C-alpha positions as a LaTeX table, in Angstrom:
\begin{tabular}{lrrr}
\hline
Residue & $x$ (\AA) & $y$ (\AA) & $z$ (\AA) \\
\hline
Met1 & $-5.90$ & $-34.31$ & 69.54 \\
Ala2 & $-5.26$ & $-35.51$ & 73.10 \\
Lys3 & $-7.74$ & $-37.16$ & 75.43 \\
Gln4 & $-9.74$ & $-34.59$ & 77.35 \\
Val5 & $-12.38$ & $-34.06$ & 79.98 \\
Phe6 & $-15.34$ & $-32.49$ & 78.19 \\
Leu7 & $-15.40$ & $-29.06$ & 79.84 \\
Asp8 & $-16.12$ & $-26.80$ & 76.88 \\
Ala9 & $-17.62$ & $-26.87$ & 73.40 \\
Arg10 & $-19.02$ & $-24.53$ & 70.75 \\
Tyr11 & $-22.57$ & $-25.22$ & 69.58 \\
Phe12 & $-24.18$ & $-23.33$ & 66.69 \\
Val13 & $-27.73$ & $-23.68$ & 65.35 \\
Ser14 & $-28.93$ & $-21.31$ & 62.61 \\
Gly15 & $-27.96$ & $-17.81$ & 63.84 \\
Ala16 & $-27.41$ & $-18.77$ & 67.48 \\
Asp17 & $-24.18$ & $-19.58$ & 69.27 \\
Leu18 & $-25.66$ & $-21.51$ & 72.20 \\
Ser19 & $-22.28$ & $-22.15$ & 73.81 \\
Gly20 & $-22.98$ & $-19.67$ & 76.63 \\
Trp21 & $-26.37$ & $-21.24$ & 77.35 \\
Gly22 & $-25.43$ & $-24.89$ & 76.96 \\
Asn23 & $-24.00$ & $-27.62$ & 79.16 \\
Lys24 & $-24.77$ & $-30.77$ & 77.16 \\
Ile25 & $-24.38$ & $-31.85$ & 73.53 \\
Ser26 & $-24.37$ & $-35.45$ & 72.31 \\
Val27 & $-24.48$ & $-37.00$ & 68.85 \\
Asp28 & $-25.67$ & $-40.51$ & 67.99 \\
Gly29 & $-24.87$ & $-41.89$ & 64.51 \\
Glu30 & $-26.40$ & $-45.12$ & 63.21 \\
Trp31 & $-26.32$ & $-47.07$ & 59.95 \\
Glu32 & $-28.71$ & $-49.81$ & 58.88 \\
Ala33 & $-27.32$ & $-53.33$ & 58.71 \\
Lys34 & $-28.82$ & $-55.02$ & 55.63 \\
Lys35 & $-28.54$ & $-58.79$ & 55.49 \\
Val36 & $-27.18$ & $-60.36$ & 52.31 \\
Thr37 & $-26.77$ & $-63.86$ & 53.73 \\
Asn38 & $-27.07$ & $-66.75$ & 51.26 \\
Trp39 & $-26.14$ & $-70.41$ & 50.88 \\
Arg40 & $-22.55$ & $-69.46$ & 50.09 \\
Ser41 & $-22.10$ & $-67.35$ & 53.23 \\
Gly42 & $-20.40$ & $-70.13$ & 55.17 \\
Gly43 & $-23.05$ & $-70.40$ & 57.86 \\
Ala44 & $-22.64$ & $-66.84$ & 59.10 \\
Glu45 & $-24.55$ & $-63.61$ & 58.57 \\
Glu46 & $-23.22$ & $-61.26$ & 55.88 \\
Leu47 & $-24.12$ & $-57.59$ & 55.91 \\
Leu48 & $-24.10$ & $-54.44$ & 53.80 \\
Gly49 & $-24.28$ & $-50.95$ & 55.22 \\
Gly50 & $-27.64$ & $-49.31$ & 54.52 \\
Leu51 & $-29.04$ & $-45.86$ & 55.18 \\
Gly52 & $-27.38$ & $-43.75$ & 57.86 \\
Glu53 & $-28.90$ & $-41.22$ & 60.25 \\
Phe54 & $-27.82$ & $-39.17$ & 63.22 \\
Thr55 & $-29.67$ & $-37.69$ & 66.14 \\
Tyr56 & $-28.58$ & $-35.14$ & 68.70 \\
Glu57 & $-29.49$ & $-33.97$ & 72.19 \\
Ala58 & $-28.55$ & $-30.64$ & 73.74 \\
Ala59 & $-29.41$ & $-28.85$ & 76.96 \\
Gly60 & $-28.57$ & $-25.78$ & 79.00 \\
Gln61 & $-29.95$ & $-22.72$ & 80.77 \\
Trp62 & $-33.04$ & $-20.99$ & 79.38 \\
Glu63 & $-32.99$ & $-17.37$ & 78.24 \\
Ala64 & $-35.01$ & $-15.27$ & 75.80 \\
Gly65 & $-34.72$ & $-11.90$ & 74.11 \\
Asp66 & $-33.42$ & $-12.37$ & 70.56 \\
Leu67 & $-32.80$ & $-15.04$ & 67.93 \\
Gly68 & $-29.40$ & $-15.80$ & 69.42 \\
Lys69 & $-31.01$ & $-17.22$ & 72.61 \\
Pro70 & $-32.62$ & $-20.62$ & 73.15 \\
Asp71 & $-36.27$ & $-19.63$ & 73.60 \\
Asp72 & $-36.47$ & $-17.36$ & 70.53 \\
Leu73 & $-34.52$ & $-19.84$ & 68.41 \\
Trp74 & $-36.85$ & $-22.71$ & 69.29 \\
Trp75 & $-40.08$ & $-20.76$ & 68.84 \\
Asn76 & $-39.17$ & $-19.09$ & 65.54 \\
Asn77 & $-37.64$ & $-22.18$ & 63.89 \\
Arg78 & $-40.25$ & $-24.84$ & 64.58 \\
Arg79 & $-40.55$ & $-27.41$ & 61.74 \\
Val80 & $-37.51$ & $-25.84$ & 60.01 \\
Ile81 & $-34.43$ & $-27.71$ & 58.76 \\
Glu82 & $-31.48$ & $-25.86$ & 60.31 \\
Pro83 & $-27.70$ & $-25.85$ & 59.86 \\
Trp84 & $-25.97$ & $-27.28$ & 62.93 \\
Ser85 & $-22.24$ & $-27.13$ & 63.77 \\
Val86 & $-20.37$ & $-28.34$ & 66.86 \\
Gly87 & $-16.76$ & $-27.68$ & 67.82 \\
Pro88 & $-15.74$ & $-30.12$ & 70.58 \\
Thr89 & $-12.55$ & $-28.29$ & 71.56 \\
Gly90 & $-14.15$ & $-25.14$ & 72.97 \\
Ala91 & $-11.61$ & $-22.87$ & 71.29 \\
Ser92 & $-12.54$ & $-19.26$ & 71.92 \\
Asp93 & $-12.93$ & $-18.38$ & 68.24 \\
Leu94 & $-12.74$ & $-21.76$ & 66.45 \\
Ser95 & $-9.76$ & $-20.72$ & 64.37 \\
Ala96 & $-9.74$ & $-21.89$ & 60.75 \\
Gly97 & $-8.80$ & $-25.54$ & 60.60 \\
Asn98 & $-10.20$ & $-26.56$ & 63.99 \\
Leu99 & $-12.22$ & $-29.79$ & 64.13 \\
Met100 & $-15.97$ & $-29.45$ & 63.69 \\
Trp101 & $-18.97$ & $-31.70$ & 63.15 \\
Leu102 & $-21.76$ & $-30.36$ & 60.97 \\
Gly103 & $-25.04$ & $-31.19$ & 59.30 \\
Thr104 & $-28.62$ & $-30.03$ & 58.85 \\
Val105 & $-31.18$ & $-31.04$ & 61.44 \\
Leu106 & $-34.87$ & $-30.94$ & 62.25 \\
Arg107 & $-35.56$ & $-30.19$ & 65.88 \\
Thr108 & $-38.15$ & $-32.80$ & 66.87 \\
Lys109 & $-38.49$ & $-32.10$ & 70.59 \\
Ala110 & $-38.07$ & $-29.17$ & 72.95 \\
Lys111 & $-38.55$ & $-29.07$ & 76.71 \\
Leu112 & $-38.55$ & $-25.85$ & 78.75 \\
Phe113 & $-38.71$ & $-24.88$ & 82.45 \\
Asp114 & $-38.79$ & $-26.84$ & 85.72 \\
Ala115 & $-39.94$ & $-26.67$ & 89.32 \\
Val116 & $-39.89$ & $-23.54$ & 91.48 \\
Gly117 & $-36.42$ & $-22.73$ & 92.77 \\
Glu118 & $-34.63$ & $-24.49$ & 89.90 \\
Val119 & $-32.51$ & $-22.80$ & 87.25 \\
Ala120 & $-34.78$ & $-22.58$ & 84.20 \\
Pro121 & $-33.52$ & $-25.16$ & 81.68 \\
Trp122 & $-33.97$ & $-25.98$ & 78.02 \\
Glu123 & $-33.56$ & $-29.31$ & 76.26 \\
Phe124 & $-33.54$ & $-29.84$ & 72.49 \\
Ser125 & $-33.33$ & $-33.03$ & 70.46 \\
Gly126 & $-33.55$ & $-33.61$ & 66.74 \\
Lys127 & $-32.77$ & $-35.73$ & 63.71 \\
Ala128 & $-30.57$ & $-35.16$ & 60.70 \\
Ser129 & $-31.80$ & $-34.28$ & 57.24 \\
Gly130 & $-28.73$ & $-35.47$ & 55.38 \\
Pro131 & $-25.40$ & $-36.89$ & 56.52 \\
Leu132 & $-23.35$ & $-36.27$ & 59.62 \\
Val133 & $-20.15$ & $-34.63$ & 58.34 \\
Arg134 & $-16.76$ & $-34.51$ & 60.05 \\
Gly135 & $-15.05$ & $-31.32$ & 58.97 \\
Leu136 & $-13.42$ & $-28.14$ & 60.18 \\
Ser137 & $-13.95$ & $-24.48$ & 60.86 \\
Leu138 & $-13.39$ & $-22.41$ & 57.72 \\
His139 & $-14.08$ & $-19.03$ & 59.34 \\
Pro140 & $-13.83$ & $-18.21$ & 63.08 \\
Ser141 & $-16.90$ & $-16.99$ & 64.93 \\
Gly142 & $-14.98$ & $-14.57$ & 67.14 \\
Val143 & $-13.41$ & $-12.34$ & 64.46 \\
Pro144 & $-15.56$ & $-9.30$ & 63.51 \\
Arg145 & $-15.58$ & $-8.52$ & 59.81 \\
Thr146 & $-16.21$ & $-4.94$ & 58.74 \\
Ala147 & $-15.11$ & $-4.93$ & 55.09 \\
Thr148 & $-14.95$ & $-7.21$ & 52.06 \\
Gly149 & $-12.11$ & $-9.73$ & 52.19 \\
Asn150 & $-10.94$ & $-13.35$ & 52.27 \\
Gly151 & $-10.56$ & $-15.88$ & 55.03 \\
Thr152 & $-7.60$ & $-18.11$ & 55.90 \\
Ser153 & $-6.85$ & $-20.96$ & 53.48 \\
Val154 & $-7.23$ & $-24.47$ & 54.89 \\
Gln155 & $-6.17$ & $-27.77$ & 53.32 \\
Ala156 & $-9.45$ & $-29.65$ & 53.74 \\
Gly157 & $-8.70$ & $-32.12$ & 50.92 \\
Ala158 & $-9.77$ & $-32.97$ & 47.39 \\
Val159 & $-13.28$ & $-34.20$ & 46.65 \\
Ala160 & $-13.56$ & $-37.64$ & 45.07 \\
Ser161 & $-16.22$ & $-38.68$ & 42.59 \\
Gly162 & $-19.46$ & $-39.43$ & 44.44 \\
Lys163 & $-18.51$ & $-37.16$ & 47.33 \\
Ser164 & $-19.72$ & $-33.63$ & 48.09 \\
Val165 & $-18.60$ & $-30.58$ & 50.01 \\
Tyr166 & $-20.99$ & $-29.60$ & 52.79 \\
Ala167 & $-20.79$ & $-26.13$ & 54.31 \\
Asn168 & $-22.79$ & $-24.24$ & 56.95 \\
Leu169 & $-22.95$ & $-20.50$ & 57.53 \\
His170 & $-24.04$ & $-19.17$ & 60.95 \\
Val171 & $-24.50$ & $-15.37$ & 61.13 \\
Ile172 & $-24.57$ & $-14.65$ & 64.86 \\
Ser173 & $-24.12$ & $-10.86$ & 65.13 \\
Ile174 & $-24.87$ & $-7.88$ & 62.89 \\
Ala175 & $-24.17$ & $-4.21$ & 63.56 \\
Gly176 & $-24.28$ & $-1.05$ & 61.47 \\
Thr177 & $-26.77$ & 1.05 & 59.55 \\
Gly178 & $-27.81$ & 1.34 & 55.93 \\
Ser179 & $-29.01$ & $-2.31$ & 55.76 \\
Pro180 & $-25.73$ & $-4.16$ & 56.41 \\
Ser181 & $-25.38$ & $-7.19$ & 54.15 \\
Leu182 & $-22.98$ & $-10.16$ & 54.12 \\
Thr183 & $-22.46$ & $-12.52$ & 51.18 \\
Val184 & $-20.12$ & $-15.49$ & 51.69 \\
Gln185 & $-18.56$ & $-17.65$ & 48.97 \\
Ile186 & $-16.81$ & $-21.00$ & 49.24 \\
Gln187 & $-13.65$ & $-20.99$ & 47.11 \\
Ser188 & $-11.05$ & $-23.66$ & 46.28 \\
Asp189 & $-7.57$ & $-23.76$ & 44.73 \\
Asp190 & $-4.62$ & $-26.14$ & 44.37 \\
Ala191 & $-2.24$ & $-23.98$ & 46.44 \\
Thr192 & $-2.46$ & $-22.27$ & 49.81 \\
Gly193 & $-1.88$ & $-18.80$ & 48.35 \\
Phe194 & $-4.93$ & $-19.12$ & 46.06 \\
Pro195 & $-3.26$ & $-17.95$ & 42.83 \\
Ser196 & $-6.35$ & $-18.98$ & 40.80 \\
Pro197 & $-9.37$ & $-19.31$ & 43.12 \\
Thr198 & $-12.55$ & $-20.99$ & 41.88 \\
Val199 & $-15.93$ & $-20.18$ & 43.40 \\
Arg200 & $-17.57$ & $-23.50$ & 44.29 \\
Gly201 & $-20.70$ & $-22.13$ & 45.96 \\
Ser202 & $-22.26$ & $-19.01$ & 47.42 \\
Phe203 & $-24.65$ & $-18.45$ & 50.30 \\
Ala204 & $-27.50$ & $-15.99$ & 49.85 \\
Ala205 & $-26.90$ & $-12.45$ & 51.10 \\
Ala206 & $-27.48$ & $-12.32$ & 54.88 \\
Thr207 & $-29.12$ & $-9.26$ & 56.43 \\
Ala208 & $-30.39$ & $-10.85$ & 59.66 \\
Leu209 & $-29.27$ & $-13.45$ & 62.18 \\
Gly210 & $-29.69$ & $-16.92$ & 60.74 \\
Gly211 & $-28.09$ & $-19.91$ & 59.10 \\
Gln212 & $-27.69$ & $-21.43$ & 55.65 \\
Ser213 & $-26.28$ & $-24.66$ & 54.26 \\
Leu214 & $-24.67$ & $-25.68$ & 50.96 \\
Lys215 & $-24.07$ & $-29.02$ & 49.26 \\
Ile216 & $-21.53$ & $-28.85$ & 46.44 \\
Pro217 & $-21.16$ & $-32.15$ & 44.50 \\
Gly218 & $-17.65$ & $-33.20$ & 43.45 \\
Pro219 & $-15.29$ & $-34.24$ & 42.07 \\
Phe220 & $-12.67$ & $-31.50$ & 42.56 \\
Thr221 & $-8.91$ & $-31.94$ & 42.53 \\
Asp222 & $-8.40$ & $-28.68$ & 44.43 \\
Asp223 & $-7.54$ & $-29.40$ & 48.06 \\
Trp224 & $-7.27$ & $-25.89$ & 49.56 \\
Trp225 & $-10.43$ & $-24.08$ & 50.70 \\
Arg226 & $-11.34$ & $-20.65$ & 52.04 \\
Val227 & $-14.23$ & $-18.21$ & 52.35 \\
Ala228 & $-14.51$ & $-14.90$ & 50.51 \\
Phe229 & $-16.96$ & $-12.38$ & 51.94 \\
Thr230 & $-18.57$ & $-9.23$ & 50.55 \\
Ile231 & $-19.83$ & $-6.71$ & 53.12 \\
Thr232 & $-21.93$ & $-3.62$ & 52.43 \\
Gly233 & $-23.67$ & $-1.01$ & 54.58 \\
Thr234 & $-22.69$ & 1.91 & 56.78 \\
Ser235 & $-20.19$ & 1.01 & 59.55 \\
Pro236 & $-21.10$ & $-2.70$ & 59.22 \\
Ser237 & $-19.77$ & $-5.44$ & 61.48 \\
Phe238 & $-20.54$ & $-9.16$ & 61.29 \\
Leu239 & $-19.68$ & $-12.17$ & 63.41 \\
Phe240 & $-20.16$ & $-15.44$ & 61.55 \\
Leu241 & $-18.97$ & $-19.02$ & 61.55 \\
Val242 & $-18.45$ & $-21.21$ & 58.48 \\
Ser243 & $-17.97$ & $-24.95$ & 58.89 \\
Leu244 & $-17.01$ & $-27.23$ & 56.00 \\
Gly245 & $-16.52$ & $-30.95$ & 55.44 \\
Ile246 & $-16.39$ & $-33.59$ & 52.71 \\
Glu247 & $-18.70$ & $-36.60$ & 52.78 \\
\hline
\end{tabular}
């Protein structure tokens, strides 16, 4: 990926795509430095990496009206651990395979509004509950799904012993009648055509805007990954993003 001026990004929290209301997103990762210095350390400090954490800050223009907008999202999800996914490229639909960062976060601070005459802002900041994961988009947010099917296969890699697959689901739009429902599975195989897919994990059935997260412990030798989705209801249509990474 080439150097770039940061002009666009995609930012998902739970069931909200805040890209159209955001103008700032930053991530700060940190790992403890534990001293293991002793008399055989040659007169210099020796260190081991300890616990890691990441924090984030985001900001933009305030709006309210449904759970896909900043005010409703903040008020309804106070003290809730939420799935969080960021695509730094700003691709219109985050096609499968595009770079993403993901994790689960607790929003610890929110700031709303400003002085008269100013554009009403919002500012969120929070801390991770779990690792910061570098991964990819497994299902694009801009492709409406109206029937049961499979997503595009992506070679995300095998999962070594001690590592896990982390995946986030963000359901950002639902239409239809008869209680539309979406169930998403994470599948793997050893070939791009998925001749013998294995279900590695499944999100709970989604009937409302919202987000879910999965942790799937390895090891797995399969290195190809995709989503499979089951859709029910009358004239249903869903927009959803799935991000996935190995950590």
